[in-house]
C-alpha positions as a printed NumPy array, in Angstrom:
array([[  0.   ,   0.   ,   0.   ],
       [  3.018,   2.267,   0.586],
       [  3.678,   2.495,  -3.148],
       [  0.077,   3.424,  -3.89 ],
       [  0.041,   5.962,  -1.085],
       [  3.229,   7.562,  -2.396],
       [  1.981,   7.559,  -5.99 ],
       [ -1.364,   9.087,  -5.146],
       [ -0.189,  11.086,  -2.127],
       [ -2.358,  14.101,  -2.742],
       [ -5.702,  15.194,  -1.397],
       [ -8.15 ,  15.6  ,  -4.217],
       [-11.127,  17.903,  -4.29 ],
       [-14.05 ,  17.453,  -6.608],
       [-14.378,  19.353,  -9.836],
       [-17.799,  20.549, -10.864],
       [-18.77 ,  22.731, -13.759],
       [-21.37 ,  25.42 , -13.266],
       [-24.173,  23.366, -14.732],
       [-25.818,  24.978, -17.731],
       [-29.086,  23.411, -16.609],
       [-29.289,  26.149, -13.986],
       [-29.735,  28.678, -16.796],
       [-32.195,  26.728, -18.898],
       [-35.956,  26.771, -18.298],
       [-37.397,  23.476, -17.151],
       [-38.769,  21.381, -19.989],
       [-42.579,  21.625, -19.936],
       [-44.399,  18.409, -19.135],
       [-46.142,  18.499, -22.507],
       [-42.91 ,  19.021, -24.429],
       [-41.625,  16.363, -26.753],
       [-39.294,  13.985, -24.917],
       [-35.678,  14.06 , -25.973],
       [-34.858,  11.577, -28.688],
       [-32.979,   8.666, -27.172],
       [-29.508,   8.137, -28.498],
       [-29.183,   5.121, -30.811],
       [-26.236,   4.213, -28.593],
       [-27.933,   3.419, -25.325],
       [-26.423,   4.275, -21.976],
       [-23.814,   1.997, -20.372],
       [-26.408,   0.905, -17.837],
       [-28.514,  -0.595, -20.596],
       [-25.683,  -2.462, -22.206],
       [-24.553,  -3.705, -18.837],
       [-27.974,  -4.923, -17.786],
       [-28.974,  -6.364, -21.119],
       [-26.277,  -6.708, -23.725],
       [-28.431,  -8.759, -26.065],
       [-28.95 ,  -6.65 , -29.162],
       [-31.678,  -7.19 , -31.748],
       [-31.047, -10.243, -33.879],
       [-29.712,  -8.585, -37.084],
       [-27.35 ,  -6.343, -35.106],
       [-26.217,  -9.263, -32.983],
       [-25.458, -11.454, -35.974],
       [-23.46 ,  -8.634, -37.515],
       [-21.497,  -8.095, -34.312],
       [-20.793, -11.787, -33.852],
       [-19.44 , -11.951, -37.413],
       [-17.215,  -8.946, -36.709],
       [-16.002, -10.54 , -33.488],
       [-15.119, -13.853, -35.128],
       [-13.325, -12.064, -37.95 ],
       [-11.487,  -9.833, -35.482],
       [-10.1  , -12.788, -33.514],
       [ -9.205, -14.628, -36.726],
       [ -7.191, -11.619, -37.865],
       [ -5.46 , -11.355, -34.5  ],
       [ -4.447, -14.99 , -34.75 ],
       [ -3.338, -14.744, -38.368],
       [ -1.121, -11.774, -37.522],
       [  0.445, -13.644, -34.613],
       [ -1.048, -11.634, -31.748],
       [ -0.478, -13.473, -28.465],
       [  0.71 , -16.603, -30.276],
       [  4.364, -16.776, -29.218],
       [  6.694, -18.562, -29.368],
       [  8.031, -15.943, -26.946],
       [  6.49 , -15.607, -23.514],
       [  5.585, -12.486, -21.561],
       [  5.989, -13.715, -17.994],
       [  4.581, -11.548, -15.232],
       [  5.484, -12.587, -11.691],
       [  3.051, -10.737,  -9.448],
       [  2.946, -10.204,  -5.706],
       [ -0.673,  -9.972,  -4.636],
       [  0.078,  -7.275,  -2.062],
       [  1.972,  -5.233,  -4.694],
       [ -0.191,  -6.12 ,  -7.685],
       [ -0.491,  -2.63 ,  -9.152],
       [  3.192,  -1.819,  -8.677],
       [  4.4  ,  -5.126, -10.163],
       [  2.01 ,  -4.983, -13.111],
       [  3.072,  -1.42 , -13.927],
       [  6.808,  -2.085, -13.804],
       [  6.663,  -5.276, -15.871],
       [  4.143,  -4.23 , -18.494],
       [  5.75 ,  -0.834, -19.034],
       [  9.181,  -2.48 , -19.369],
       [  7.949,  -4.774, -22.17 ],
       [  8.523,  -3.839, -25.807],
       [  5.653,  -3.244, -28.209],
       [  6.604,  -6.414, -30.087],
       [  6.493,  -8.536, -26.919],
       [  3.173,  -7.031, -25.872],
       [  1.682,  -7.884, -29.253],
       [  3.22 , -11.259, -30.053],
       [  4.156, -13.059, -26.832],
       [  2.001, -15.553, -24.993],
       [  1.016, -14.227, -21.584],
       [  1.894, -16.155, -18.432],
       [  0.893, -14.919, -14.972],
       [  2.275, -16.382, -11.756],
       [  1.408, -15.121,  -8.299],
       [  4.228, -15.038,  -5.77 ],
       [  4.473, -18.137,  -3.538],
       [  1.576, -19.833,  -5.335],
       [  2.226, -23.089,  -7.133],
       [  0.742, -24.025, -10.479],
       [  0.953, -23.171, -14.141],
       [ -1.102, -20.528, -15.911],
       [ -3.649, -22.404, -18.007],
       [ -5.926, -19.387, -18.057],
       [ -7.209, -19.094, -14.503],
       [ -4.387, -16.948, -13.04 ],
       [ -4.47 , -14.637, -16.08 ],
       [ -8.199, -14.127, -15.778],
       [ -7.875, -13.44 , -12.063],
       [ -4.973, -11.062, -12.729],
       [ -6.996,  -8.914, -15.136],
       [ -9.972,  -9.024, -12.789],
       [ -7.953,  -7.866,  -9.764],
       [ -5.84 ,  -5.363, -11.709],
       [ -8.854,  -3.689, -13.298],
       [-10.495,  -3.389,  -9.885],
       [ -7.517,  -1.404,  -8.621],
       [ -6.393,   0.506, -11.685],
       [ -9.82 ,   1.863, -12.617],
       [-10.96 ,   2.46 ,  -9.033],
       [-11.813,   6.184,  -8.586],
       [-10.163,   6.017,  -5.155],
       [ -6.732,   6.259,  -6.779],
       [ -7.46 ,   9.438,  -8.701],
       [ -6.896,   8.413, -12.319],
       [-10.581,   7.781, -12.999],
       [-13.874,   9.054, -11.606],
       [-17.491,   7.937, -11.641],
       [-19.766,   9.51 , -14.216],
       [-22.516,  11.833, -13.027],
       [-25.153,   9.216, -13.86 ],
       [-24.113,   6.317, -11.62 ],
       [-21.411,   4.802,  -9.443],
       [-20.133,   2.053, -11.692],
       [-19.312,   3.608, -15.082],
       [-15.999,   5.454, -14.946],
       [-14.197,   8.028, -17.056],
       [-10.833,   9.781, -16.983],
       [-10.737,  12.212, -14.057],
       [ -9.621,  15.839, -14.55 ],
       [ -7.929,  15.561, -11.145],
       [ -5.615,  12.89 , -12.532],
       [ -3.386,  15.731, -13.749],
       [ -2.159,  16.002, -10.149],
       [ -1.096,  12.338,  -9.949],
       [  2.657,  11.813, -10.187],
       [  3.739,  10.37 , -13.542],
       [  0.111,  10.354, -14.672],
       [  0.865,  10.202, -18.398],
       [  2.743,   6.927, -17.935],
       [ -0.057,   5.568, -15.763],
       [ -2.572,   6.291, -18.49 ],
       [ -0.287,   4.747, -21.089],
       [ -0.119,   1.706, -18.819],
       [ -3.929,   1.696, -18.566],
       [ -4.156,   1.634, -22.358],
       [ -1.687,  -1.261, -22.539],
       [ -3.763,  -3.207, -19.999],
       [ -6.894,  -2.677, -22.12 ],
       [ -5.012,  -3.832, -25.224],
       [ -3.624,  -6.957, -23.53 ],
       [ -7.052,  -7.909, -22.209],
       [ -8.481,  -7.512, -25.71 ],
       [ -5.756,  -9.559, -27.409],
       [ -5.862, -12.396, -24.889],
       [ -9.66 , -12.349, -24.574],
       [ -9.906, -11.59 , -20.862],
       [-12.735,  -9.463, -19.541],
       [-12.181,  -6.517, -17.216],
       [-14.146,  -5.762, -14.077],
       [-14.641,  -2.162, -15.167],
       [-17.305,  -0.306, -17.114],
       [-16.527,   2.93 , -18.909],
       [-18.714,   5.703, -20.28 ],
       [-19.636,   5.606, -23.955],
       [-17.429,   8.632, -24.79 ],
       [-14.477,   6.685, -23.328],
       [-14.945,   3.934, -25.915],
       [-15.313,   6.558, -28.636],
       [-11.993,   8.043, -27.555],
       [-10.372,   4.597, -27.797],
       [-11.675,   4.297, -31.346],
       [-10.768,   7.915, -32.166],
       [-14.364,   8.634, -33.151],
       [-15.819,  12.163, -33.007],
       [-18.099,  12.945, -30.076],
       [-21.631,  14.294, -30.38 ],
       [-24.354,  15.735, -28.203],
       [-25.958,  12.299, -27.815],
       [-22.792,  11.053, -26.092],
       [-23.52 ,  13.305, -23.135],
       [-26.619,  11.27 , -22.295],
       [-24.51 ,   8.402, -20.971],
       [-22.273,  10.826, -19.093],
       [-24.636,  13.323, -17.524],
       [-28.321,  12.919, -18.337],
       [-29.444,  16.28 , -16.901],
       [-26.714,  18.238, -18.65 ],
       [-27.587,  16.45 , -21.899],
       [-31.257,  17.328, -21.488],
       [-30.431,  20.996, -20.973],
       [-28.343,  21.189, -24.122],
       [-30.96 ,  19.227, -26.028],
       [-33.534,  21.827, -24.996],
       [-31.334,  24.581, -26.466],
       [-30.873,  22.605, -29.668],
       [-34.55 ,  21.846, -30.219],
       [-36.058,  25.193, -29.232],
       [-35.912,  28.686, -30.709],
       [-34.071,  30.647, -28.038],
       [-34.536,  34.061, -29.679],
       [-37.105,  35.124, -27.097],
       [-35.449,  33.391, -24.127],
       [-33.202,  35.13 , -21.612],
       [-30.629,  32.414, -20.932],
       [-27.731,  34.672, -19.976],
       [-25.289,  32.277, -21.677],
       [-21.983,  33.219, -23.27 ],
       [-19.213,  31.219, -24.928],
       [-17.642,  30.694, -21.517],
       [-18.171,  28.18 , -18.72 ],
       [-17.15 ,  28.105, -15.07 ],
       [-15.533,  25.321, -13.068],
       [-14.838,  25.022,  -9.376],
       [-11.318,  23.729,  -8.709],
       [-10.102,  23.407,  -5.106],
       [-12.769,  25.881,  -4.028],
       [-11.787,  28.446,  -6.652],
       [-14.198,  29.359,  -9.439],
       [-12.352,  29.413, -12.764],
       [-13.79 ,  30.721, -16.023],
       [-12.984,  28.86 , -19.243],
       [-13.652,  30.514, -22.585],
       [-14.917,  28.183, -25.3  ],
       [-13.218,  30.398, -27.878],
       [-11.086,  33.548, -27.753],
       [-13.129,  36.393, -26.268],
       [-15.963,  33.964, -25.574],
       [-17.036,  35.634, -22.343],
       [-18.187,  38.6  , -24.439],
       [-20.109,  36.532, -27.025],
       [-23.75 ,  35.909, -26.117],
       [-25.327,  32.639, -27.218],
       [-28.101,  33.284, -29.754],
       [-30.27 ,  31.323, -32.126],
       [-27.809,  32.162, -34.913],
       [-24.696,  30.84 , -33.169],
       [-26.098,  28.151, -30.875],
       [-24.922,  25.294, -33.143],
       [-21.334,  26.477, -32.755],
       [-21.904,  26.909, -29.019],
       [-23.31 ,  23.384, -28.593],
       [-20.401,  21.816, -30.469],
       [-17.885,  23.672, -28.324],
       [-19.594,  23.066, -24.99 ],
       [-20.044,  19.339, -25.746],
       [-16.371,  19.059, -26.628],
       [-15.443,  20.93 , -23.441],
       [-17.703,  18.78 , -21.267],
       [-16.292,  15.547, -22.694],
       [-12.65 ,  16.6  , -22.904],
       [-12.265,  19.113, -20.081],
       [ -8.93 ,  18.651, -18.394],
       [ -8.456,  15.103, -19.695],
       [ -7.437,  15.39 , -23.342],
       [ -3.728,  14.787, -22.694],
       [ -4.443,  11.886, -20.334],
       [ -6.801,  10.353, -22.89 ],
       [ -4.172,  10.716, -25.618],
       [ -1.683,   8.815, -23.43 ],
       [ -4.201,   6.049, -22.759],
       [ -5.057,   5.686, -26.448],
       [ -1.35 ,   5.619, -27.325],
       [ -0.783,   2.751, -24.881],
       [ -3.784,   0.881, -26.264],
       [ -2.476,   1.073, -29.818],
       [  0.994,  -0.021, -28.715],
       [ -0.655,  -3.417, -28.227],
       [ -3.399,  -3.485, -30.875],
       [ -3.304,  -2.259, -34.475],
       [ -5.945,   0.505, -34.755],
       [ -7.006,  -0.853, -38.148],
       [ -8.136,  -4.08 , -36.492],
       [-10.384,  -2.488, -33.856],
       [-11.778,   0.11 , -36.273],
       [-14.415,  -2.432, -37.373],
       [-16.249,  -1.902, -34.06 ],
       [-18.391,   1.003, -32.979],
       [-18.31 ,   2.253, -29.38 ],
       [-21.123,   0.006, -28.169],
       [-19.537,  -3.081, -29.719],
       [-16.123,  -2.334, -28.238],
       [-17.769,  -2.004, -24.835],
       [-19.205,  -5.503, -25.162],
       [-15.858,  -6.933, -26.27 ],
       [-13.903,  -5.367, -23.397],
       [-16.358,  -5.643, -20.52 ],
       [-18.977,  -8.216, -21.469],
       [-22.171,  -7.925, -19.478],
       [-22.622,  -8.2  , -15.739],
       [-26.312,  -9.071, -15.366],
       [-26.632, -12.802, -14.708],
       [-29.121, -14.655, -16.915],
       [-29.953, -17.683, -14.765],
       [-31.677, -19.59 , -17.561],
       [-28.642, -19.115, -19.815],
       [-26.298, -20.136, -16.982],
       [-28.22 , -23.33 , -16.227],
       [-28.645, -24.204, -19.908],
       [-24.883, -23.998, -20.462],
       [-23.749, -25.881, -17.356],
       [-22.156, -29.334, -17.544],
       [-22.184, -31.956, -14.784],
       [-19.763, -34.691, -13.753],
       [-19.372, -37.711, -11.465],
       [-23.04 , -38.456, -11.019],
       [-24.574, -35.015, -10.986],
       [-27.141, -34.057, -13.639],
       [-29.63 , -31.236, -14.037],
       [-32.482, -33.14 , -12.335],
       [-30.326, -34.459,  -9.463],
       [-31.785, -33.286,  -6.159],
       [-28.511, -31.592,  -5.113],
       [-28.448, -29.694,  -8.419],
       [-32.036, -28.629,  -7.919],
       [-31.019, -27.31 ,  -4.492],
       [-28.008, -25.598,  -6.088],
       [-30.094, -23.67 ,  -8.62 ],
       [-32.657, -22.809,  -5.938],
       [-29.812, -21.384,  -3.87 ],
       [-28.589, -19.338,  -6.833],
       [-32.107, -17.961,  -7.292],
       [-31.987, -16.759,  -3.669],
       [-28.664, -15.003,  -4.261],
       [-28.551, -11.344,  -5.167],
       [-26.998, -10.535,  -8.556],
       [-23.834,  -9.395,  -6.779],
       [-23.584, -12.738,  -4.941],
       [-24.086, -14.59 ,  -8.226],
       [-21.245, -12.57 ,  -9.765],
       [-19.015, -13.378,  -6.796],
       [-19.754, -17.074,  -7.153],
       [-18.956, -16.844, -10.844],
       [-15.668, -15.129,  -9.978],
       [-14.894, -17.858,  -7.424],
       [-15.283, -20.566, -10.056],
       [-14.008, -18.896, -13.244],
       [-11.669, -16.137, -12.07 ],
       [-13.84 , -13.357, -13.505],
       [-17.241, -11.887, -12.689],
       [-17.965, -10.864, -16.279],
       [-19.895, -12.817, -18.869],
       [-18.945, -12.708, -22.556],
       [-21.296, -11.001, -24.99 ],
       [-22.432, -14.399, -26.318],
       [-23.416, -15.529, -22.816],
       [-22.375, -18.542, -20.746],
       [-21.879, -20.669, -23.854],
       [-18.778, -18.581, -24.607],
       [-17.032, -18.892, -21.223],
       [-13.341, -19.617, -21.732],
       [-11.101, -22.085, -19.942],
       [ -7.462, -23.079, -20.235],
       [ -7.739, -24.409, -23.787],
       [-10.457, -22.235, -25.252],
       [-14.249, -22.23 , -24.786],
       [-15.222, -24.208, -21.673],
       [-18.647, -24.236, -20.06 ],
       [-19.359, -23.828, -16.378],
       [-19.06 , -27.276, -14.795],
       [-20.224, -28.774, -11.477],
       [-18.588, -31.985, -10.311],
       [-19.69 , -34.226,  -7.447],
       [-16.766, -34.291,  -5.061],
       [-15.877, -34.527,  -1.389],
       [-17.672, -35.38 ,   1.813],
       [-20.904, -33.767,   3.02 ],
       [-18.926, -31.675,   5.529],
       [-16.406, -30.41 ,   2.965],
       [-16.337, -26.87 ,   1.592],
       [-16.803, -26.237,  -2.158],
       [-13.616, -25.783,  -4.149],
       [-12.981, -24.343,  -7.595],
       [-10.63 , -24.889, -10.529],
       [-10.532, -21.526, -12.291],
       [ -8.533, -22.871, -15.247],
       [-11.39 , -25.226, -16.065],
       [-14.445, -23.255, -14.859],
       [-15.23 , -26.157, -12.551],
       [-16.964, -26.132,  -9.179],
       [-16.363, -29.178,  -6.988],
       [-19.55 , -29.423,  -4.96 ],
       [-20.015, -32.01 ,  -2.178],
       [-23.346, -33.883,  -1.943],
       [-24.766, -31.87 ,   0.928],
       [-27.601, -33.543,   2.882],
       [-29.99 , -30.55 ,   2.946],
       [-30.684, -27.497,   0.789],
       [-29.939, -25.157,   3.715],
       [-26.471, -26.608,   4.282],
       [-25.746, -26.284,   0.555],
       [-26.901, -22.664,   0.619],
       [-24.715, -21.853,   3.633],
       [-21.62 , -23.489,   2.116],
       [-22.1  , -21.665,  -1.194],
       [-22.604, -18.396,   0.625],
       [-19.354, -18.982,   2.501],
       [-17.584, -19.549,  -0.829],
       [-19.056, -16.281,  -2.109],
       [-18.012, -14.253,   0.929],
       [-14.579, -15.844,   1.401],
       [-13.493, -16.251,  -2.235],
       [ -9.866, -15.243,  -1.596],
       [ -9.238, -17.416,   1.448],
       [ -9.971, -20.99 ,   0.473],
       [-10.841, -23.542,  -2.118],
       [ -9.356, -22.064,  -5.318],
       [ -6.973, -24.19 ,  -7.362]])
């Protein structure tokens, strides 16, 4: 923790812009609702990543072609190995030093092998998946100052303007981009969800007013009101300047030279909207974003990822986090006497139904090393040698605890005598994932 404390040894204050919504009349209840963006908010894609059938088929074809091209160009194929020896209590420090020391060629071509200090075993996929899961939880955590939550929720993150005060922040963002690229090449999901403009920045796509909806719904609505209404008769008191509060000091930012003296009118509001959207999405983070994108493309050829739009790239990088129980059960295999109608398996699925979605995700992480589900669902879970379904094997004595083999997505579940005992043992596995039973 000493390294992290030293690196982020600064007290941050929040940065808020003087919201334009305070100047804009409330939208009348009989007014036409704002047109929803064709790119839905991150919350939608996270809760239900299943797109309409034609779109989904198109995306799946893109995804298959993307991975075929990666393989044909030798991405992650070796024969060289990129070996990362990681201490769990210095995970962020070790990952940074080793990944930033690697050459672009090694990042692109080498096979990835993760070993955790003082832990036996070879990396057949499980340690790598756990590594990306744990690393993304730290690296993209707003606590450390590089990223912040969006105004809409507390799970989608974006580059923080306050990151400019973090020591060596450009290298940390370049490292963040390399981590995203490595996860993409080696097909590991991250336990992090970013705003839609973040994915657009990765793809170097232009931003638009609709992108603000996933970032700050109220701010988006205010600007949409200006766009869709004749403001000639309105007294909005807006100029081509905005204000921000930084460390308790109100700072004025002009959107163009002399902007504080230019009043927003019906004639120039298009120019104003373009500038204020760009400011809201890029304010104080353009250099950090450039560093992140540079690191990303040090691992992945931009021509390869250019086939995706922002929504598709989100699904590739983060998957979806809402558990579909029917899909999970349909794509589960059984061993050593268990089968779907076995009474212990019926108790198991009843227990999972009682779990909250967060507990289900923790159980999934206990067994597979990641709490994310691929876009295609449970049928596309990956193991040590490629696609491998979730598996439950009958094992152990009725007083044993469950154990997991993350390389093989396998849960060893004893034949418990009652549904309540099974529920309690599973709950213990969920709550104590890092202390027992993982192989």
